[in-house]
N, C-alpha and C positions, 0 to 999 in steps of 0.2 A: 771253356770255349764260349759258353753263352755270355759269361761276364765280360769277356774280351769284346764280343760283338756289341754288347750294350754300351761299353765304354767308347768304342769306335764310333758308334751311332751318335752318342752325346757329343763327342768332339766334332763330328761333321756338322751337327746342328749349330753348335756355338760358332764355328768358322763361317757357316752360311749366314747366320744372323748378323755377323759383323760385315761380311763381304757384300751383302745385298745392297744396303744404302751406299757403300763405297763404290760399287759398280755403277749405281745410278748417277753418282756425282761425276765419275770418270766419263761416262757416255755424254752426260749433259754438257760438260765443259770442253771435252776434247773431240767429240765426233761431230762431223758436219756432213749432211747428205745433200748433194747438189741436185737441183731439179725437183725437189719435193717441197711440200708445205713447210712453213717455218716451224710448225709444231711437231714435225716428224721426229726430230732428235729427242724432244721431250717424251714423246710416246715410246720411242725406242728405249730411253732410259728407264721409264716405268716398267716396260716389258722385261728388260734385263734384270731389274730388281725382283720382279715377280717370279721369273723363271728360276733364278738362283734359289730363292726361298722355297719354291715348289720342289725343285730337284733335291735339295738338301733337307726338306721338311723342317726347316729351322723353326717355324711356328706352324700351327694347324693350317691346313690348306685353305679353309674358308676365311681365316684371318688375312692371309695373303691376298685373297680375292677382294678384300675391302680396300686395298690400296688405291685403285683407280677412283673410287668414290671420293677420296680425300685429295689425291695428287692431281687429278685432271682439273678440278675447279681451281686449286691453288696456283697451278702453273698456266692457267688460261687455255687449256686444251678444250675443255667443254664446260658449260655452265653446270651448276649443281643439279638442276632439274634434268638436264640431258644425261649427265653422268649417272644419275640415280635410276633413270628409266629402264635400262637393261636388267636391273635387279628385280623389276616387276614385269619382265617380259612374259608374253603368253607361254613361252616354253617353260619358265619357272613354275607357272601354275599347272601346266600339263603334267609335269613330274609330281607336283604336290598332290594333284588329284589321284595319280597312280599310287602314291604313298598312302593316301587315306584309304583307298580300296584294299591295299595290301595289309594295312593295320587292322582293318575289320576282319579280313580272312584269318589273320593270326590270332586276334582276340577271341574269335569264336571257334577256333580250331578247325576251320574248314580245310586249311592247307594240309594239316596232318591227316585228315580223313582221305583227301585226294591222294596223297603220297602212299599211304598204306594200301589203298585199294589198287593203285597202279602196280605196286610191288607184288601184291597177291596174285595178280593176273599172269605173271611170268613164271610161276611155278617154283619148285624147290630144288631144281638142278643148280649147281654152283654158279655156272655161267648165266643161267636164267635169273638168279638172284641179283647178280651184278647188273644185268640188263634192266631189271625192274627198278633198281635204285637209280640207274642212269636216266631212265624215262621219267620217273617221278621227280627227280632233282631238276632235270632240264625243263619240264613243264612248269613247275612252280617258279623257277627262275625267270620265266617269261613275264611274270606278273608281280612277283615280290622280290625283295632284296636277295641277291645271291648269298650274302653273308647269313641272313636269317634262314634261308633254305638249308644251307650247309649245317648250321648249328642244330637245326631240327632233325636232319637226316643222320647226323653222327651217332647219337646214342642208340638209334634203331640199328644201325650198321654194327656198332660195337656188340650189341646183344646177339646178333647173328654170328659174328666172329667168335664170341665166347662160346656159343653153343657148338660151333664147328670144332673148336679146340678140344672139347671134351670127347669128341668122337674119333679123334685121329690117333692112329698107332704111331710108334716111333718112326717107322719108315715113311709115313705120310706127312711128317712135320714140314718138310721143304715145300710140299704142295700147299699146305695150310698157310704158310707164311706168304707165298705168292698170291694166294686167294685174298688174304687180308690186305696185302699191299695193293693189289689190283682194284679191290673194292673201294678202298680209300681214295686212290688216285682218280678213279672213275667218278666218284661223287664230286670231288673238287672240279675236275675238268668239265663235267656236265653242267655244274652251276655256272661256270664261265661261259660255256658255249650256249646254254639255254638263254642267257640274258641277251644275246645278240639277236634273238628272233623277233622281238617286238621293239618298237621305238621307245617304250618305257621300261624295257627289261634291264637295261644297264645304263649308268650315267653317260658314258661316251656317246651312245646313240642319241640321247637327248641334246647333248652339246652340238652334235652334227646337225640335228634338225634346226636348232637355234641359229646356227651359222647360215644354213640355207635360207632361212627367213631374213636374217640380217643383211646378207650380201645380195640375195637375188629376189627377195620377196616371195619365195616359193614355199608352199607347205609340202612336207614329205608325208603323204597320206599313210595312215596306219595300215590300211588294207594293201596298198601298193608295196609297202616295205615288207609285208609278210611274203610277197612273191619272191623276195630276195632272202629274207631271214629264214624261212622254213627250209629251202634247199641247203642253205649254209649249215643250219642246225642238224638236219638229218644226215648230211654228208659227213660232217665232222664227228658227230656222235658215232656213226657207223665205223669210221676209220679208228676212232679212239677205242671203241669196243674191241675191234679185231686186233689192233696193235697190242692192247693190254692183255687180252685173254688168249690170243693165238700165237703171238710173236714174242713179245718182251717178257711176259710173266705167265707163261702157260703152266697151270697148276695140276691139270689132269685129274681133278676131283669130280666125282659124279653127283649123285643126289645128296641132299642134306636133310636128314630126318629131323623133324622138329622145328624147322625154320618156319613152316606154315603155321605152326602153333604160336610162334612168337608174334607173327603178324596178326593172327586171329585174336590173340590176347590183347594186343595193343588196340585193335578195333573195338574189342569188348569193353576196354577201359573207357573209350570215348562214349560208349552207349549209343542209343538211337539218335538219329540226326535231330537236333533241337530246332525249335522255331527260328532262333537267331541264325543258326547255320543256313537254314533254308532261305531266309531273307537275304543273307549275304550272297548266297549262291545265285539267287534271282537277280539281284542288283549287278553282280559281277557279270553274269551272262548277258544281261541287257546292255551293260556298258561295252562289253567286248563286241557284241553284235553291231552296236552303233558305230564303233570304231571301224570294224571290218566293212560294213555296208554303208558307210557314210555318204559316198557319192550317190548311191542308189536312193537313199532316203531323201537327200537334198533334191534329187530329181523329182521325187514324188511330191515334195513340199513346194517345189517351184522356185526355190532360192537356196543360197548357201547358208542355211541356218545353223548347221552343225559343222564344227571343226574339231581337231584333236583336243584342244584345250577345253572347249565347252563340254564335250563328252566326258573328259576326265574329271573336271570339276563337278559336273552334274552327277556322275556316279559317286564321287566323294561326298557331295552334299547330301545325297539320298541316305548315305550311311548315318548321318546325324539326325535326319527328320523322320525316317521310317521307324515307327514304334514297335518294340517287342510286346510291350504292355502299356496301354494308356493309363491304366489304373495306378501302376507304380511309376509311371513316367520313365520307363527304361527304353532306350533306343539302341539300335544296332551298334552305334559307336558314340562314345561320349568325349567331350573335349579334353578330359584328363589324359586320355589315351594318346593325344597328340604330343605329349611329353617325349614319346619315343620316336616321333617323326624326325628324320635326319635333316634338320633345318640348315645345318652347315653345307650340305650338298646344294641346297637351293641358292645359298649365298655364293657358292663356288661357281655355279652356272652364271649368276648375275655378273660376277667379276670377270669371268671369261668373255662374256658377251660385250661388256663395257670395254675391255682391252681390245677386242676385235673391232669394235666400232671405231676406236681411235686409230688403229692401224689401217683400217680400210679408208677412213676419212682423209688421212694424211698421205695415202698412196704407198705405204710401206708394204702391204700385202702384194700389191701389183708389182712393185719393184723386186721383191724377193722371188715372186713367181717368174718374172722375166729373166732374172739372173740364173735361177736354177734350170729353167727351161732351155736356156742358151739359144742356139739357132734352131731348136726344134728338130735336131737330128736323131734324138733317141726315139726308137720305135715304141709305140704305146705299150706293148707287153713288157718291154724292158723297164719302162718308166713305172708301170704298176708294180712289177716285181721289186724294184728298188725302194719305192715308197712304202709298200706293204711290209717288206722285210725289215726296213728300219723301224717302222712303228711296232712291229711284233717283238723284235728283240730288245728295243729300248724300254718297252713296257715291263720287261722282266726286272728292271731296277728302279722304276719310278711309277708313280700313280698313273693309271690309265686315263683318269679324268684330266689331270694336269697335262698329260701328253697330248691329248686331243685338243684341249684348249689352246695349246701352243702350236701344234703341228697341222691341225685341220686348215687354218687359214693359209698356211704355206701350200698345201695341196690345192686349195681353191685358187690361189694366185697362179700356180703353174697351169691349171686348167684354163684359166682366163687367158694367159699368155699364149697358149697353144690353140685356143679357140675350140676346146673340146667340152663335151658335157661334163660338168663338175662332179656329178655322182660317180663317174667312172674312176675318179681318183679318191674322193673323200670317203665313199662308202667302204671300199676295201681297207683303207687306212684305219677307219673307225672300228670296223669289225676286228681287224688284226690287233688293235689295242686291248681287246678282251681275251685274246688267245695267249695268255701268259701261263705256260705250262711247266717251266723249268725250275723255278725257285719258290721256296716256302714264303718268302717275303713279297712275291710278285702280286698276289691278290689275297684278300681275306679268306676265301675258300681254301686256297692252298695252305695257308697258315693254320687254319682250323683242323684240317685232316692231318697235317704234319704233327700236330700236338697229340694225336692219338697214340703215338709211339710205334705205329706199324710201318712207318716210312723212313727210309734213310735218304739224306740229301742226294747221295749218288744215284739212287734209284729214280728220284724225281727228275734230276737233271738228265739222266739217260732217256727216260720216257718223254720228257718235255722237249728235248732237242729234236727227236725224230718227229714228234707231233707238230712242232713249230715249222719244220721244213715242209711237211705235208700240208699244213694249213696254208702256207704261202702259195703253194701250187694250186690248192683248191680255190683260194680266193682269186687267183689269176684267171682260172677257167670260168668261175662263176661271174667274174666281172666282164670278161669278153663275151660270155654267153647270156646269162640271165639279166645282169644289171644293164647291159647295153640294150637288151630287148625291152626291159621294163621302162627305162628312163631315156632311151634313145641315144644318139651320138655315134 
């Protein structure tokens, strides 16, 4: 079965590799768009090539993102300097700063200590253990990679599951299997949900922030987004916990003797909090405070000295210059550690912003928005449901970053055509792209927990389908309530 899937995937990539440039040529020579800039057809041809390669993953996503840097100058769409500018956008450095802070947390094991202490707080009851893993995973995913968080949580969860297995009688085996399944699903889902809480928590959020700057010159303030992200996170985590533990996979297990010892032993292995950990925690706290209270601090200073990018890069830079020991010249973070920084994601952002710039400049975004908006007869709730539902279900089969790079400008174009606040459409669409719950291939966290052997595809599809539907309803209510209150419209 696995071999067949791999063969099918390779075939798809080969077909996509060949069809990408062919689609570019077909659009370039055969498509004409009346009433738009002469370069609109060229931009549309580049977009078609990129979308096909992104959907089929014919080559690595960041490689596809480099196409505008080459094709825009060659075909006279933008000069090289202007085509290259989005790859050095402030949004790229915002996420880079966040990555550097996350690398320091991982290097010094601060993330592991935070996770273990959060799990310990929820006790040794079976459902309490699941809740503890959910809270720890979601909190860490707000700040560091969802993938890294899941990789870290998996072995701890496996230890707890193995301990539980030794305690179960023959009659309780069904309950044990449901507990193991629920725990694994909750870890993956919490990683996906937690990332939506902050603007640096997951790549689609950063893409959305970049588009708001590119199209409207507006900064999506870190603290303001928390007013949306925290309710979304708390609501979806609560629904996920109740659906998994009380409805779909109710295990009826009680206390779990010895689980507390596992957590205590893991903490004992870490030892006392080191100087390096304390320094990382201090810089992390300072950075988070500057993000959250940015407007207040700027008010005290009398000018807009701080913005999201300056705070992020400031925190990242401090990791390199704050010494653990001057005598040994050891710092919190060294440059060699940046080998693990996901540079490809930064290129992906740049390529998406460059493509969006070309589409906006030639009027394609506005045209698509006008066509999809029609006569404006759709009620706002129906429009939000349609866009959010499309984003959520399509992200089950393609990269959520690529989806938002392609689909967010469409949502913004519709908002412009209808004359409504753009965040009412682009925010739920962006959050929905991270709510991929149905398939192992949908997100890295899903794939990681699926590899544990405790999950069947049928179980993930069943749980994911119900959570997808509930997520769409939650995002509709939060959009009409909280997002409308926070951003107006």
